[in-house]
C-alpha positions as semicolon CSV with decimal commas, in nm:
position;residue;x (nm);y (nm);z (nm)
1;X;1,866;-1,631;3,230
2;X;1,668;-1,701;2,897
3;X;1,833;-1,703;2,581
4;X;1,721;-1,362;2,475
5;X;1,827;-1,231;2,845
6;X;2,141;-1,381;2,775
7;X;2,186;-1,232;2,410
8;X;2,113;-0,891;2,562
9;X;2,401;-0,902;2,830
10;X;2,631;-1,013;2,586
11;X;2,547;-0,745;2,347
12;X;2,556;-0,470;2,607
13;X;2,913;-0,597;2,738
14;X;3,007;-0,610;2,390
15;X;3,087;-0,977;2,342
16;X;2,951;-1,005;2,033
17;X;2,741;-0,757;1,799
18;X;2,648;-0,672;1,442
19;X;2,809;-0,367;1,247
20;X;2,507;-0,159;1,176
21;X;2,712;0,137;1,100
22;X;2,944;-0,024;0,820
23;X;2,621;-0,176;0,656
24;X;2,428;0,175;0,668
25;X;2,453;0,225;0,281
26;X;2,255;-0,077;0,272
27;X;1,958;0,033;0,508
28;X;1,983;0,383;0,340
29;X;1,908;0,229;0,023
30;X;1,620;-0,003;0,161
31;X;1,476;0,302;0,319
32;X;1,466;0,512;0,008
33;X;1,314;0,260;-0,214
34;X;1,051;0,173;0,059
35;X;0,986;0,555;0,092
36;X;1,006;0,586;-0,293
37;X;0,715;0,319;-0,349
38;X;0,522;0,491;-0,063
39;X;0,529;0,822;-0,273
40;X;0,427;0,665;-0,588
41;X;0,145;0,475;-0,456
42;X;0,047;0,820;-0,249
43;X;0,079;0,997;-0,568
44;X;-0,119;0,733;-0,799
45;X;-0,376;0,623;-0,573
46;X;-0,389;0,903;-0,317
47;X;-0,579;0,870;-0,002
48;X;-0,908;0,727;0,049
49;X;-1,021;1,024;0,282
50;X;-1,332;0,939;0,487
51;X;-1,633;1,154;0,554
52;X;-1,498;1,337;0,815
53;X;-1,290;1,522;0,565
54;X;-1,493;1,517;0,232
55;X;-1,844;1,568;0,397
56;X;-2,168;1,364;0,348
57;X;-2,409;1,150;0,518
58;X;-2,415;0,813;0,734
59;X;-2,722;0,626;0,714
60;X;-2,764;0,355;0,996
61;X;-3,035;0,091;0,917
62;X;-3,255;-0,085;1,177
63;X;-3,146;-0,433;1,293
64;X;-3,206;-0,764;1,084
65;X;-3,250;-0,604;0,762
66;X;-3,308;-0,861;0,499
67;X;-3,067;-0,775;0,234
68;X;-2,667;-0,862;0,207
69;X;-2,406;-0,579;0,232
70;X;-2,334;-0,607;-0,150
71;X;-2,694;-0,546;-0,220
72;X;-2,716;-0,231;0,014
73;X;-2,402;-0,090;-0,117
74;X;-2,525;-0,115;-0,479
75;X;-2,874;0,030;-0,327
76;X;-2,694;0,296;-0,224
77;X;-2,480;0,370;-0,488
78;X;-2,798;0,375;-0,734
79;X;-2,977;0,651;-0,499
80;X;-2,653;0,882;-0,433
81;X;-2,506;0,857;-0,771
82;X;-2,161;0,821;-0,551
83;X;-1,943;0,542;-0,422
84;X;-2,052;0,396;-0,069
85;X;-1,917;0,184;0,214
86;X;-2,150;-0,030;0,373
87;X;-2,051;-0,189;0,694
88;X;-2,206;-0,464;0,891
89;X;-2,236;-0,385;1,248
90;X;-2,252;-0,661;1,550
91;X;-2,581;-0,616;1,639
92;X;-2,728;-0,685;1,288
93;X;-2,782;-0,336;1,170
94;X;-2,593;-0,162;0,849
95;X;-2,397;0,152;0,846
96;X;-2,430;0,309;0,516
97;X;-2,153;0,600;0,434
98;X;-2,197;0,822;0,136
99;X;-1,911;1,087;0,067
100;X;-1,912;1,416;-0,137
101;X;-2,298;1,473;-0,120
102;X;-2,477;1,774;-0,058
103;X;-2,628;1,768;0,290
104;X;-2,972;1,867;0,127
105;X;-2,978;1,544;-0,093
106;X;-2,940;1,324;0,238
107;X;-3,343;1,310;0,260
108;X;-3,388;1,190;-0,096
109;X;-3,107;0,937;-0,038
110;X;-3,286;0,823;0,287
111;X;-3,656;0,771;0,131
112;X;-3,486;0,590;-0,183
113;X;-3,302;0,335;0,083
114;X;-3,633;0,348;0,257
115;X;-3,812;0,186;-0,040
116;X;-3,518;-0,083;-0,158
117;X;-3,415;-0,195;0,205
118;X;-3,818;-0,238;0,262
119;X;-3,825;-0,034;0,599
120;X;-3,987;0,267;0,724
121;X;-3,767;0,564;0,671
122;X;-3,832;0,683;1,003
123;X;-3,637;0,404;1,112
124;X;-3,314;0,470;0,916
125;X;-3,110;0,720;1,132
126;X;-2,910;0,982;0,920
127;X;-2,602;1,174;1,011
128;X;-2,495;1,436;0,827
129;X;-2,127;1,562;0,821
130;X;-2,016;1,908;0,635
131;X;-1,669;1,914;0,467
132;X;-1,564;2,190;0,696
133;X;-1,576;2,019;1,004
134;X;-1,344;1,783;0,815
135;X;-1,091;2,077;0,718
136;X;-1,075;2,215;1,046
137;X;-0,959;1,854;1,180
138;X;-0,730;1,863;0,893
139;X;-0,564;2,182;1,001
140;X;-0,546;2,104;1,337
141;X;-0,364;1,802;1,295
142;X;-0,114;1,935;1,036
143;X;-0,049;2,244;1,306
144;X;-0,008;1,983;1,610
145;X;0,219;1,782;1,381
146;X;0,412;2,105;1,303
147;X;0,432;2,201;1,672
148;X;0,542;1,854;1,766
149;X;0,858;1,848;1,491
150;X;0,934;2,183;1,607
151;X;0,976;2,106;1,962
152;X;1,134;1,779;1,914
153;X;1,436;1,925;1,731
154;X;1,459;2,216;1,994
155;X;1,442;1,947;2,291
156;X;1,725;1,701;2,132
157;X;1,913;2,031;2,026
158;X;1,946;2,109;2,380
159;X;1,963;1,797;2,536
160;X;2,197;1,617;2,297
161;X;2,320;1,817;2,002
162;X;2,204;1,946;1,682
163;X;2,322;1,645;1,469
164;X;2,092;1,433;1,669
165;X;1,792;1,683;1,615
166;X;1,819;1,661;1,254
167;X;1,896;1,287;1,247
168;X;1,552;1,234;1,454
169;X;1,392;1,457;1,258
170;X;1,463;1,295;0,942
171;X;1,354;0,931;1,084
172;X;1,027;1,094;1,208
173;X;0,943;1,196;0,850
174;X;1,073;0,890;0,693
175;X;0,787;0,682;0,937
176;X;0,517;0,904;0,875
177;X;0,559;0,904;0,478
178;X;0,606;0,519;0,484
179;X;0,272;0,499;0,706
180;X;0,089;0,731;0,497
181;X;0,218;0,545;0,171
182;X;0,095;0,264;0,321
183;X;-0,244;0,387;0,361
184;X;-0,274;0,490;0,011
185;X;-0,150;0,140;-0,129
186;X;-0,405;-0,029;0,113
187;X;-0,660;0,188;0,016
188;X;-0,799;0,178;0,412
189;X;-0,985;0,512;0,484
190;X;-0,858;0,798;0,667
191;X;-1,054;0,914;0,956
192;X;-0,993;1,105;1,278
193;X;-0,869;0,746;1,401
194;X;-0,589;0,765;1,155
195;X;-0,492;1,121;1,248
196;X;-0,450;1,000;1,644
197;X;-0,262;0,706;1,538
198;X;0,017;0,921;1,324
199;X;0,050;1,160;1,598
200;X;0,078;0,843;1,856
201;X;0,327;0,662;1,659
202;X;0,612;1,007;1,672
203;X;0,619;0,941;2,030
204;X;0,693;0,573;1,987
205;X;0,957;0,657;1,731
206;X;1,106;0,934;1,904
207;X;1,148;0,723;2,250
208;X;1,341;0,446;2,061
209;X;1,572;0,688;1,919
210;X;1,650;0,908;2,222
211;X;1,744;0,575;2,392
212;X;2,010;0,498;2,150
213;X;2,114;0,855;2,180
214;X;2,121;0,884;2,545
215;X;2,344;0,557;2,517
216;X;2,577;0,723;2,232
217;X;2,626;1,061;2,437
218;X;2,744;0,868;2,745
219;X;2,960;0,662;2,552
220;X;3,157;0,929;2,345
221;X;3,243;1,166;2,623
222;X;3,621;1,268;2,606
223;X;3,625;1,034;2,290
224;X;3,909;1,217;2,096
225;X;4,139;1,169;2,409
226;X;4,225;0,807;2,303
227;X;4,344;0,619;1,962
228;X;4,130;0,303;1,991
229;X;3,763;0,373;1,866
230;X;3,613;0,621;1,619
231;X;3,276;0,785;1,645
232;X;3,132;0,503;1,421
233;X;3,257;0,239;1,657
234;X;3,123;0,374;1,949
235;X;2,794;0,464;1,774
236;X;2,759;0,084;1,669
237;X;2,823;-0,025;2,030
238;X;2,519;0,239;2,127
239;X;2,279;0,034;1,871
240;X;2,411;-0,312;2,027
241;X;2,375;-0,243;2,348
242;X;2,036;-0,153;2,359
243;X;1,904;-0,376;2,018
244;X;1,717;-0,612;2,263
245;X;1,546;-0,358;2,454
246;X;1,414;-0,212;2,152
247;X;1,298;-0,509;1,980
248;X;1,127;-0,616;2,343
249;X;0,939;-0,274;2,380
250;X;0,811;-0,276;2,016
251;X;0,712;-0,636;2,006
252;X;0,500;-0,611;2,328
253;X;0,353;-0,242;2,157
254;X;0,282;-0,459;1,848
255;X;0,095;-0,734;1,972
256;X;-0,227;-0,545;2,094
257;X;-0,214;-0,341;1,802
258;X;-0,159;-0,685;1,557
259;X;-0,500;-0,833;1,770
260;X;-0,696;-0,492;1,667
261;X;-0,563;-0,484;1,296
262;X;-0,608;-0,862;1,199
263;X;-0,852;-0,988;1,492
264;X;-1,061;-0,708;1,509
265;X;-1,061;-0,580;1,202
266;X;-0,994;-0,896;0,950
267;X;-1,161;-1,170;1,136
268;X;-1,442;-0,985;1,331
269;X;-1,514;-0,719;1,060
270;X;-1,461;-0,410;1,294
271;X;-1,376;-0,181;1,043
272;X;-1,343;0,120;1,227
273;X;-1,081;-0,047;1,391
274;X;-0,868;-0,052;1,137
275;X;-0,868;0,351;1,084
276;X;-0,622;0,351;1,396
277;X;-0,456;-0,008;1,421
278;X;-0,314;0,007;1,065
279;X;-0,135;0,339;1,118
280;X;-0,019;0,211;1,467
281;X;0,118;-0,124;1,366
282;X;0,300;0,037;1,010
283;X;0,422;0,345;1,253
284;X;0,536;0,133;1,532
285;X;0,745;-0,145;1,304
286;X;0,898;0,186;1,102
287;X;0,964;0,372;1,408
288;X;1,171;0,071;1,540
289;X;1,368;0,022;1,202
290;X;1,461;0,408;1,168
291;X;1,594;0,432;1,519
292;X;1,828;0,121;1,488
293;X;1,885;0,140;1,096
294;X;1,858;0,548;1,000
295;X;1,849;0,782;1,317
296;X;2,184;0,684;1,478
297;X;2,408;0,586;1,115
298;X;2,301;0,945;1,004
299;X;2,418;1,054;1,353
300;X;2,769;0,883;1,253
301;X;2,807;1,043;0,915
302;X;2,765;1,385;1,023
303;X;2,937;1,375;1,309
304;X;3,246;1,211;1,139
305;X;3,255;1,526;0,862
306;X;3,367;1,707;1,206
307;X;3,749;1,786;1,166
308;X;3,812;1,672;1,524
309;X;3,634;1,330;1,421
310;X;3,832;1,280;1,088
311;X;4,153;1,328;1,289
312;X;4,033;1,058;1,552
313;X;3,935;0,839;1,282
314;X;4,271;0,878;1,077
315;X;4,471;0,821;1,411
316;X;4,312;0,531;1,534
317;X;4,340;0,355;1,192
318;X;4,685;0,425;1,183
319;X;4,714;0,270;1,517
320;X;4,552;-0,001;1,386
321;X;4,778;-0,030;1,115
322;X;5,075;-0,011;1,326
323;X;4,952;-0,287;1,573
324;X;4,871;-0,557;1,323
325;X;5,216;-0,458;1,188
326;X;5,412;-0,522;1,480
327;X;5,174;-0,748;1,647
328;X;5,144;-0,517;1,946
329;X;4,864;-0,573;2,183
330;X;4,917;-0,354;2,487
331;X;4,764;-0,010;2,544
332;X;4,975;0,274;2,507
333;X;4,995;0,634;2,484
334;X;4,671;0,832;2,434
335;X;4,501;0,503;2,552
336;X;4,556;0,556;2,902
337;X;4,249;0,751;2,925
338;X;4,042;0,471;2,842
339;X;4,220;0,160;3,013
340;X;4,066;0,215;3,331
341;X;3,701;0,208;3,199
342;X;3,471;-0,086;3,221
343;X;3,428;-0,324;2,964
344;X;3,098;-0,185;2,841
345;X;3,282;0,128;2,697
346;X;3,386;-0,061;2,420
347;X;3,267;-0,096;2,071
348;X;3,081;-0,421;2,010
349;X;3,223;-0,393;1,659
350;X;3,563;-0,257;1,579
351;X;3,675;-0,485;1,283
352;X;3,913;-0,793;1,284
353;X;4,239;-0,616;1,360
354;X;4,137;-0,478;1,705
355;X;4,123;-0,743;2,034
356;X;3,765;-0,891;2,064
357;X;3,618;-0,735;2,341
358;X;3,565;-1,077;2,523
359;X;3,926;-1,064;2,621
360;X;3,932;-0,734;2,732
361;X;3,813;-0,709;3,059
362;X;3,899;-0,536;3,409
363;X;4,142;-0,276;3,301
364;X;4,123;-0,318;2,929
365;X;4,447;-0,521;2,892
366;X;4,429;-0,835;2,701
367;X;4,461;-1,169;2,874
368;X;4,785;-1,331;2,777
369;X;5,180;-1,226;2,793
370;X;5,263;-0,860;2,703
371;X;5,497;-0,815;2,450
């Protein structure tokens, strides 16, 4: 078995683990800091909306135009009086995009570009985009996002419980805010491809979250009938047992997206690939982070506000204090309900006062002599 596979097996069995729940305030603080940075970037710089949303014109020159990209950009800005974006296409032609102009001004700009670039005006292809079309796209995107979030909350509330639905909803908003903020800070153009990418990452983020929630739901059945583990202990075990799986799926998804972003958009200069690849790359990474560090700790916080879970935590801490004081190691009283469970039912990290998971095999009894 590979080292990563062996690590995943040990995490699943509870032999090792990291206490994510205990350090949740660190993750909350980090997320708040990143989110505030994204919001400030969005407020200060704003989004670089593409021509599909602002309206304007796109001019495509013939092949092998004898000017540089910077020169073509200068010509386009002088002819239109607006900022222009020029991209050199793979066949040697250029794509000149001018946003925020009236469509009736397009012919004037086309003729001026023809003179500056020294090509026949008939060889320059002009595509006009009205702002109403972009407004329709934006409205449909907002409607789709709203419907998706509503359906997600309803599904999670039915399949799991409302606390998990709330935590998943907050995690999704967290992912969208960070992704949009990165777009504002980087200055990449927002196009319909960006909208598609934003809607796509929601599914990936939700997938990782549901995997952890499903494990948590299974491991917390009849939890109040014992005094060994708190809800946070079991939540922590759920994260650890699915950690390697979440990492594997995220890395596999990020590799091709990184190829599109860094090689296709960065090295080869196919700028249009950046529209969707940046939103996917940032969103996938943020989704994996939020499912581990945000969603599940939030569920644990909300769940342990319940009177039953508060009482359970009080009993567990009292039991641990008694065990530490008397040196008792056997399973007593209420713990009989969990004594026959397999090892993977025990949390990975429960604190130094508890019996290590690697020594509680079989029927839940520690190795060595009973006292």
